[in-house]
Each structure stands twice: as structure tokens, then as C-alpha cells.
One Martini backbone bead per residue (centre of mass of N, CA, C, O) as a GRO file, in nm:
protein
  257
    1MET     BB    1   0.092   0.039   0.026
    2THR     BB    2   0.046   0.367  -0.087
    3THR     BB    3   0.128   0.672   0.095
    4ALA     BB    4  -0.013   1.002   0.143
    5LEU     BB    5   0.073   1.321   0.286
    6ILE     BB    6  -0.138   1.619   0.330
    7THR     BB    7  -0.117   1.955   0.363
    8GLY     BB    8  -0.354   2.156   0.289
    9ALA     BB    9  -0.596   1.957   0.143
   10THR     BB   10  -0.879   2.140   0.082
   11ALA     BB   11  -0.703   2.324  -0.122
   12GLY     BB   12  -0.571   2.374  -0.408
   13ILE     BB   13  -0.278   2.221  -0.424
   14GLY     BB   14  -0.354   2.006  -0.217
   15ALA     BB   15  -0.609   1.901  -0.366
   16ALA     BB   16  -0.458   1.831  -0.627
   17PHE     BB   17  -0.281   1.615  -0.506
   18ALA     BB   18  -0.508   1.432  -0.407
   19ARG     BB   19  -0.634   1.371  -0.680
   20ARG     BB   20  -0.385   1.259  -0.828
   21LEU     BB   21  -0.304   1.035  -0.625
   22ALA     BB   22  -0.572   0.885  -0.625
   23SER     BB   23  -0.562   0.819  -0.935
   24ARG     BB   24  -0.286   0.638  -0.863
   25GLY     BB   25  -0.362   0.476  -0.575
   26TYR     BB   26  -0.336   0.639  -0.332
   27HIS     BB   27  -0.322   0.664  -0.011
   28LEU     BB   28  -0.464   0.890   0.240
   29VAL     BB   29  -0.354   1.187   0.429
   30LEU     BB   30  -0.547   1.447   0.564
   31ALA     BB   31  -0.450   1.790   0.641
   32ALA     BB   32  -0.635   2.020   0.855
   33ARG     BB   33  -0.871   2.236   1.015
   34ASP     BB   34  -1.132   2.126   0.856
   35THR     BB   35  -1.319   1.862   0.926
   36GLU     BB   36  -1.561   1.865   0.734
   37ARG     BB   37  -1.394   1.906   0.475
   38LEU     BB   38  -1.217   1.660   0.498
   39TRP     BB   39  -1.443   1.441   0.488
   40ARG     BB   40  -1.559   1.523   0.218
   41GLU     BB   41  -1.301   1.469   0.056
   42ALA     BB   42  -1.248   1.176   0.141
   43THR     BB   43  -1.515   1.060   0.034
   44GLU     BB   44  -1.481   1.140  -0.262
   45LEU     BB   45  -1.213   0.986  -0.315
   46HIS     BB   46  -1.316   0.709  -0.238
   47ASP     BB   47  -1.557   0.692  -0.440
   48ARG     BB   48  -1.389   0.752  -0.705
   49HIS     BB   49  -1.100   0.561  -0.639
   50GLY     BB   50  -1.086   0.346  -0.391
   51VAL     BB   51  -0.952   0.490  -0.152
   52GLU     BB   52  -0.791   0.562   0.127
   53ALA     BB   53  -0.908   0.828   0.370
   54ASP     BB   54  -0.759   1.013   0.600
   55VAL     BB   55  -0.775   1.226   0.897
   56ILE     BB   56  -0.632   1.550   1.019
   57THR     BB   57  -0.681   1.770   1.270
   58ALA     BB   58  -0.472   2.065   1.201
   59ASP     BB   59  -0.283   2.330   1.345
   60LEU     BB   60   0.033   2.450   1.234
   61ALA     BB   61   0.036   2.701   1.452
   62THR     BB   62   0.067   2.453   1.648
   63ASP     BB   63   0.199   2.212   1.842
   64ASP     BB   64  -0.035   2.008   1.834
   65GLY     BB   65  -0.064   1.997   1.526
   66ILE     BB   66   0.219   1.899   1.459
   67ALA     BB   67   0.221   1.647   1.645
   68ALA     BB   68  -0.007   1.491   1.501
   69VAL     BB   69   0.152   1.452   1.234
   70GLU     BB   70   0.408   1.328   1.346
   71GLU     BB   71   0.280   1.071   1.459
   72ARG     BB   72   0.196   0.956   1.185
   73LEU     BB   73   0.489   0.953   1.056
   74ARG     BB   74   0.592   0.744   1.300
   75ASP     BB   75   0.418   0.510   1.185
   76THR     BB   76   0.550   0.202   1.106
   77ALA     BB   77   0.284   0.034   1.044
   78HIS     BB   78   0.200   0.313   0.861
   79PRO     BB   79   0.354   0.418   0.612
   80VAL     BB   80   0.493   0.702   0.451
   81ASP     BB   81   0.592   0.784   0.111
   82LEU     BB   82   0.444   1.077   0.088
   83VAL     BB   83   0.510   1.428   0.130
   84VAL     BB   84   0.298   1.730   0.152
   85ASN     BB   85   0.400   2.058   0.222
   86ASN     BB   86   0.133   2.303   0.188
   87ALA     BB   87   0.083   2.468   0.415
   88GLY     BB   88  -0.052   2.810   0.403
   89PHE     BB   89   0.000   3.179   0.418
   90GLY     BB   90  -0.112   3.520   0.407
   91ASN     BB   91  -0.046   3.855   0.483
   92LYS     BB   92  -0.188   4.163   0.535
   93GLY     BB   93   0.074   4.353   0.455
   94ARG     BB   94   0.338   4.505   0.561
   95TYR     BB   95   0.594   4.560   0.725
   96LEU     BB   96   0.455   4.654   1.046
   97GLU     BB   97   0.140   4.600   0.963
   98VAL     BB   98   0.189   4.331   1.095
   99GLY     BB   99   0.149   4.135   1.335
  100LEU     BB  100   0.362   3.945   1.516
  101ALA     BB  101   0.179   3.698   1.560
  102ASP     BB  102   0.128   3.652   1.255
  103GLU     BB  103   0.420   3.614   1.172
  104LEU     BB  104   0.479   3.372   1.360
  105ALA     BB  105   0.264   3.186   1.243
  106MET     BB  106   0.389   3.168   0.964
  107LEU     BB  107   0.663   3.050   1.051
  108LYS     BB  108   0.547   2.793   1.176
  109VAL     BB  109   0.422   2.681   0.914
  110HIS     BB  110   0.665   2.726   0.701
  111CYS     BB  111   0.904   2.617   0.900
  112GLU     BB  112   0.862   2.438   1.151
  113ALA     BB  113   0.670   2.233   1.024
  114VAL     BB  114   0.853   2.150   0.791
  115LEU     BB  115   1.086   2.049   0.961
  116ARG     BB  116   0.936   1.840   1.141
  117LEU     BB  117   0.795   1.673   0.912
  118THR     BB  118   1.042   1.605   0.746
  119SER     BB  119   1.195   1.461   0.975
  120ALA     BB  120   0.985   1.244   1.041
  121ALA     BB  121   0.975   1.122   0.754
  122THR     BB  122   1.285   1.073   0.674
  123ALA     BB  123   1.370   0.883   0.899
  124SER     BB  124   1.191   0.641   0.799
  125MET     BB  125   1.271   0.641   0.501
  126ARG     BB  126   1.570   0.573   0.540
  127GLU     BB  127   1.522   0.294   0.666
  128ARG     BB  128   1.363   0.190   0.398
  129GLY     BB  129   1.489   0.335   0.126
  130ARG     BB  130   1.223   0.529   0.091
  131GLY     BB  131   1.098   0.838  -0.047
  132GLY     BB  132   0.901   1.157  -0.024
  133VAL     BB  133   0.933   1.527  -0.050
  134ILE     BB  134   0.708   1.809  -0.072
  135ASN     BB  135   0.784   2.157  -0.068
  136VAL     BB  136   0.590   2.438  -0.059
  137ALA     BB  137   0.660   2.728  -0.211
  138SER     BB  138   0.802   3.005  -0.406
  139VAL     BB  139   0.897   3.264  -0.609
  140ALA     BB  140   0.929   3.456  -0.362
  141ALA     BB  141   1.210   3.334  -0.273
  142PHE     BB  142   1.368   3.526  -0.511
  143PHE     BB  143   1.248   3.778  -0.351
  144PRO     BB  144   1.249   4.091  -0.181
  145ARG     BB  145   0.941   4.012   0.007
  146GLY     BB  146   0.922   3.978   0.299
  147THR     BB  147   0.814   3.725   0.503
  148TYR     BB  148   0.708   3.532   0.294
  149GLY     BB  149   0.961   3.513   0.115
  150ALA     BB  150   1.152   3.429   0.344
  151SER     BB  151   1.011   3.161   0.414
  152LYS     BB  152   1.040   3.038   0.123
  153ALA     BB  153   1.345   3.048   0.118
  154TRP     BB  154   1.384   2.848   0.344
  155VAL     BB  155   1.243   2.608   0.218
  156THR     BB  156   1.429   2.588  -0.028
  157GLN     BB  157   1.705   2.558   0.115
  158PHE     BB  158   1.639   2.323   0.297
  159THR     BB  159   1.554   2.115   0.082
  160GLN     BB  160   1.817   2.114  -0.084
  161GLY     BB  161   2.004   2.038   0.150
  162ALA     BB  162   1.861   1.772   0.232
  163ALA     BB  163   1.892   1.633  -0.042
  164LYS     BB  164   2.200   1.613  -0.025
  165ASP     BB  165   2.224   1.458   0.250
  166LEU     BB  166   2.020   1.212   0.122
  167ALA     BB  167   2.182   1.113  -0.091
  168GLY     BB  168   2.161   0.766  -0.169
  169GLN     BB  169   1.895   0.680   0.045
  170GLY     BB  170   1.597   0.698  -0.112
  171VAL     BB  171   1.553   1.015  -0.068
  172ARG     BB  172   1.328   1.266  -0.178
  173LEU     BB  173   1.353   1.625  -0.251
  174LEU     BB  174   1.116   1.905  -0.304
  175ALA     BB  175   1.097   2.233  -0.431
  176LEU     BB  176   0.802   2.419  -0.478
  177CYS     BB  177   0.783   2.711  -0.722
  178PRO     BB  178   0.531   2.891  -0.769
  179GLY     BB  179   0.316   3.109  -0.871
  180PHE     BB  180   0.032   3.201  -0.975
  181VAL     BB  181  -0.258   3.043  -0.832
  182ARG     BB  182  -0.577   2.908  -0.860
  183THR     BB  183  -0.697   2.989  -0.546
  184GLU     BB  184  -0.768   3.079  -0.200
  185PHE     BB  185  -0.531   3.250  -0.101
  186HIS     BB  186  -0.607   3.552  -0.168
  187GLU     BB  187  -0.885   3.559  -0.038
  188ARG     BB  188  -0.795   3.494   0.256
  189ALA     BB  189  -0.590   3.758   0.246
  190GLU     BB  190  -0.727   3.997   0.094
  191MET     BB  191  -0.627   3.992  -0.210
  192GLY     BB  192  -0.565   4.144  -0.498
  193THR     BB  193  -0.621   4.021  -0.865
  194GLU     BB  194  -0.728   4.194  -1.110
  195ASP     BB  195  -0.422   4.294  -1.226
  196ILE     BB  196  -0.339   4.020  -1.309
  197PRO     BB  197  -0.208   3.872  -1.551
  198GLY     BB  198  -0.301   3.596  -1.727
  199TRP     BB  199  -0.004   3.470  -1.773
  200MET     BB  200   0.052   3.430  -1.446
  201TRP     BB  201  -0.137   3.196  -1.442
  202LEU     BB  202  -0.190   2.884  -1.279
  203ASP     BB  203  -0.248   2.540  -1.276
  204ALA     BB  204  -0.273   2.315  -1.029
  205ASP     BB  205  -0.257   2.045  -1.186
  206LYS     BB  206   0.003   2.118  -1.346
  207VAL     BB  207   0.183   2.164  -1.106
  208VAL     BB  208   0.165   1.877  -0.994
  209ASP     BB  209   0.270   1.720  -1.237
  210THR     BB  210   0.548   1.855  -1.241
  211ALA     BB  211   0.638   1.779  -0.956
  212LEU     BB  212   0.621   1.468  -0.985
  213ARG     BB  213   0.819   1.452  -1.218
  214ASP     BB  214   1.066   1.585  -1.075
  215LEU     BB  215   1.084   1.385  -0.844
  216ALA     BB  216   1.133   1.132  -1.025
  217ARG     BB  217   1.407   1.275  -1.143
  218GLY     BB  218   1.563   1.406  -0.878
  219ARG     BB  219   1.476   1.679  -0.810
  220SER     BB  220   1.496   1.986  -0.587
  221LEU     BB  221   1.367   2.184  -0.814
  222CYS     BB  222   1.047   2.362  -0.889
  223VAL     BB  223   0.951   2.550  -1.180
  224PRO     BB  224   0.619   2.516  -1.324
  225ASP     BB  225   0.724   2.724  -1.568
  226PRO     BB  226   0.862   2.894  -1.832
  227ARG     BB  227   0.784   3.183  -1.750
  228TYR     BB  228   0.919   3.175  -1.462
  229LYS     BB  229   1.199   3.094  -1.552
  230THR     BB  230   1.247   3.351  -1.716
  231LEU     BB  231   1.201   3.553  -1.487
  232LEU     BB  232   1.433   3.448  -1.306
  233GLY     BB  233   1.661   3.483  -1.507
  234ALA     BB  234   1.625   3.794  -1.540
  235SER     BB  235   1.663   3.871  -1.232
  236ARG     BB  236   1.981   3.809  -1.228
  237LEU     BB  237   2.041   4.088  -1.406
  238VAL     BB  238   1.940   4.249  -1.164
  239PRO     BB  239   1.986   4.460  -0.940
  240ARG     BB  240   1.912   4.431  -0.613
  241ALA     BB  241   1.788   4.712  -0.558
  242LEU     BB  242   1.594   4.708  -0.801
  243LEU     BB  243   1.448   4.448  -0.727
  244ALA     BB  244   1.332   4.545  -0.457
  245ARG     BB  245   1.160   4.774  -0.576
  246ALA     BB  246   0.996   4.600  -0.776
  247SER     BB  247   0.879   4.403  -0.569
  248SER     BB  248   0.732   4.611  -0.397
  249SER     BB  249   0.555   4.724  -0.625
  250THR     BB  250   0.420   4.457  -0.702
  251GLY     BB  251   0.298   4.398  -0.427
  252ARG     BB  252   0.108   4.648  -0.429
  253LYS     BB  253  -0.043   4.572  -0.695
  254TYR     BB  254  -0.096   4.239  -0.628
  255GLY     BB  255  -0.169   4.259  -0.340
  256PRO     BB  256  -0.281   4.409  -0.095
  257LYS     BB  257  -0.592   4.614  -0.029
   0.00000   0.00000   0.00000
């Protein structure tokens, strides 16, 4: 039995991973905060694909929430073969406009939870000699843009470093860095999206397919679209100070309203 555990599984990229993996015959463990929504999704995936789908109600901004998912990952009697650390959120406002408690909650979800869950998963995966972890970051990781970008930069660097340390031991790690994806993310953060050009939007299902393909190829970094790869390549030619100003301006235009 091949099992995947997905955090932030009830919407957006997390839900897209759940659909795709269920269609491939993976049994699922779905983790999120909304119990009713989790069970609704689990039932639908079970009925459509005939897979087992368990749920864990967990708020990864809390120690108890992280610990609940850690406990499942350490269950050697029911091993998890693939982990997708997708849970995350954005705060409305620039640095110092956002309350410190909200900033710390973001760092707990984006950084501490990713570290602890990746560690819990890969420890047992290494013993079995197989397994994979996909940590969902963002192209924001490559631009100097506030706490969100900084947290995703940490996810990206951590994942690539861990991938090198575990190379040759049967465990693969991938940092997934998409751009704008049509999900609930911006709505939940009350961010305006009306002015974002159509070409910048990505489809969640295509993002997931690209990520799974790159993980299978042994890559540690996935920027899942040629348009964003070109954008990142061009950004390396721009002076850092100018890039910071452009990133800040873009954030005001496309970010919180």
C-alpha cells in the first residue's frame, strides 16, 4: 500500500495533489484545520477512486497541530511514502503593518512545521530506503519581498540542502516554487488579484503534475512553468537594489488591497 500525507489538503494545490495521487491509487492522509471539509473531501476521493483516505484535524500554527501530524508520520506500522507539506497562508500588509503574532504564526507554519514534519518523515523513509517529500514554496522565495518571501526562501534552501544530505539513501526531496496559482490563497488573505495579467496565472493540476514528474526525476527544485523560469532567469541580471524596489512595487500592485 502506497500512502501520501498532504497538509493544507482541502483547497488549492493541496487538494490538487490529493486528486492526482488518488487517481494513481495512493491511499491518503489529509491534514487541515476544517474537519467537516476534510471528511467531505476524503469521502469524495474514496468514492471516486476507491482509495482509503484518513483525516487529521490539525492547525500547524500550534504545537499540538504539528505534533498530531508528526505522530502519524512516525507510525512505522502504517508508513507514509510521500509527504506534501503544502499548508501555508499570506498576511495582508507590509512589514510592521502586520502584527507580530501573525508573522510568527506564518513562520511556524511555513518553517517550523515544514522542518519538523520533513524530519519525522525522512527519518523513517531513510530506514526503509525509499520515500519522498515535496515542500511547497513559491517564486517569492527568489525576490526580496517581506516575511512571506523570506519564509519561502527558507523552505527552498532547507529542502535543497536536505536533499543533498540524503542523496543516495533512497529519499528524494523537492522544493516546489510556483507563481500565481488559481486557489483560495489570495481570497483568504484579502489580496486583490484583478490586475494580475492572465499569463501569470497557473493551473493547480498542471503544477502538481510537473512537481511529481520532477520528483521522480530526482530534482530538488521545481519552478513549474517556462514563463516563470524565464522571469527568474531575467531577475538574476537585475541589480539587487533595483530588484528590491521592483518587487516591493509589484507587491503593492498585485498584493494586499
